[in-house]
C-alpha positions in Angstrom: -166.2 98.3 -257.9 -164.7 98.6 -254.5 -166.0 100.5 -251.4 -164.0 103.6 -252.2 -165.1 103.8 -255.8 -168.7 103.3 -254.8 -168.4 105.9 -252.1 -167.3 108.4 -254.7 -170.8 108.1 -256.2 -172.5 109.2 -253.0 -169.9 111.4 -251.4 -172.1 114.5 -251.7 -174.9 112.7 -249.8 -173.1 111.3 -246.7 -169.7 111.2 -245.0 -167.3 108.3 -245.5 -167.6 107.5 -241.8 -171.4 107.3 -242.2 -171.0 105.1 -245.3 -168.7 102.7 -243.4 -171.2 102.7 -240.5 -174.1 101.7 -242.8 -171.9 98.9 -244.3 -171.3 97.5 -240.8 -174.9 97.8 -239.9 -176.0 95.9 -242.9 -173.3 93.3 -242.5 -174.9 92.4 -239.2 -178.4 92.5 -240.7 -177.4 90.0 -243.4 -175.4 87.8 -241.1 -172.1 88.1 -243.0 -173.6 86.8 -246.3 -172.5 89.9 -248.2 -169.1 91.4 -248.3 -168.3 95.1 -247.9 -168.3 95.7 -251.7 -171.7 94.1 -252.2 -173.2 96.1 -249.3 -171.6 99.3 -250.5 -173.2 98.7 -253.9 -176.6 98.1 -252.2 -176.3 101.4 -250.3 -175.4 103.3 -253.5 -178.4 101.7 -255.2 -180.7 102.7 -252.3 -179.5 106.3 -252.7 -180.4 106.3 -256.3 -176.9 106.3 -257.7 -176.6 102.8 -259.0 -174.1 102.7 -261.8 -175.7 99.6 -263.3 -178.4 99.5 -265.9 -181.8 99.3 -264.4 -184.1 97.7 -266.9 -187.4 95.9 -267.4 -187.3 92.2 -268.3 -189.0 92.9 -271.7 -186.0 95.1 -272.6 -183.2 92.6 -271.7 -180.8 91.2 -274.2 -177.8 88.8 -274.2 -174.5 90.0 -272.8 -175.4 92.9 -270.5 -175.1 93.5 -266.8 -178.3 94.8 -265.4 -180.4 95.7 -262.3 -183.9 94.3 -262.4 -186.9 94.4 -260.0 -189.1 91.3 -260.4 -191.6 89.0 -258.7 -190.7 85.3 -258.1 -193.2 83.2 -260.0 -191.7 79.7 -259.4 -188.8 78.3 -257.5 -187.4 75.3 -259.2 -185.8 72.2 -257.7 -182.0 72.0 -257.3 -180.4 70.0 -260.1 -177.0 68.4 -260.0 -174.5 68.1 -262.9 -171.0 66.8 -263.5 -171.3 63.9 -260.9 -172.7 66.2 -258.2 -169.9 68.8 -258.5 -172.2 71.5 -259.9 -175.7 72.4 -258.6 -178.1 74.7 -260.3 -181.5 76.2 -259.4 -183.8 77.9 -261.9 -186.2 80.6 -260.6 -188.9 82.0 -262.9 -189.2 85.7 -262.4 -191.4 88.3 -264.0 -192.3 92.0 -264.2 -195.1 93.8 -266.1 -193.1 93.6 -269.3 -192.0 89.9 -269.4 -190.6 86.8 -267.9 -187.1 85.2 -267.6 -185.1 82.9 -265.3 -182.8 83.7 -262.5 -180.2 81.0 -262.3 -178.4 80.3 -259.0 -175.3 78.1 -258.7 -173.7 76.1 -255.9 -173.1 78.5 -252.9 -175.7 80.9 -254.2 -178.3 78.2 -253.7 -177.2 77.7 -250.1 -177.1 81.5 -249.4 -180.1 82.7 -251.4 -182.2 79.8 -252.7 -183.8 78.8 -249.4 -185.1 82.4 -248.9 -186.9 82.7 -252.2 -190.7 82.2 -252.2 -193.4 82.5 -254.9 -194.9 86.0 -255.0 -191.8 87.6 -253.3 -190.5 90.8 -254.8 -186.7 90.8 -255.4 -184.2 93.2 -256.8 -181.2 91.8 -258.7 -178.3 94.2 -258.8 -175.6 93.8 -261.4 -176.9 90.5 -262.8 -175.5 89.1 -266.0 -177.9 88.4 -268.8 -177.4 85.4 -271.0 -179.5 83.8 -273.7 -179.5 80.1 -274.3 -181.9 77.2 -275.1 -183.9 78.1 -272.0 -184.4 81.7 -273.1 -183.1 84.7 -271.3 -181.4 84.0 -267.9 -179.9 86.2 -265.3 -177.0 85.0 -263.2 -175.3 86.8 -260.3 -171.7 86.1 -261.1 -169.0 87.6 -258.9 -170.5 91.1 -258.4 -174.3 90.4 -258.5 -176.5 90.5 -255.4 -180.2 90.0 -254.7 -182.2 92.1 -252.3 -185.4 90.8 -250.9 -188.0 93.5 -250.8 
């Protein structure tokens, strides 16, 4: 979703000028790590109008996009694949209903991985759930973001 589409979800709560101001303010706060669309999504979520599915880990299943609040249990080491062209980091996360893995790839590792600590509370917005031999995993993909709480 783009900024205008996301604004339509909260247009009754604040003006478009204020919405753009909040985007710019957060852009500075996050040092340019997030684009306007991601920040707009974050604002919509903060205002309780998240169009994504907020779920508990115990209710997750393969093939859905989801918003999850969880605690980081373990931050894994960075692994390399395909002669060093791909990097992956697995992060064990949990809530009161279950456990799964957050999977970070390449640039996500650089932008997010170094900030994750055991015991930290995070919110994954618009993550993609996939089940494979490691169990349920959440990836960010193109539209997913993580908020550190």
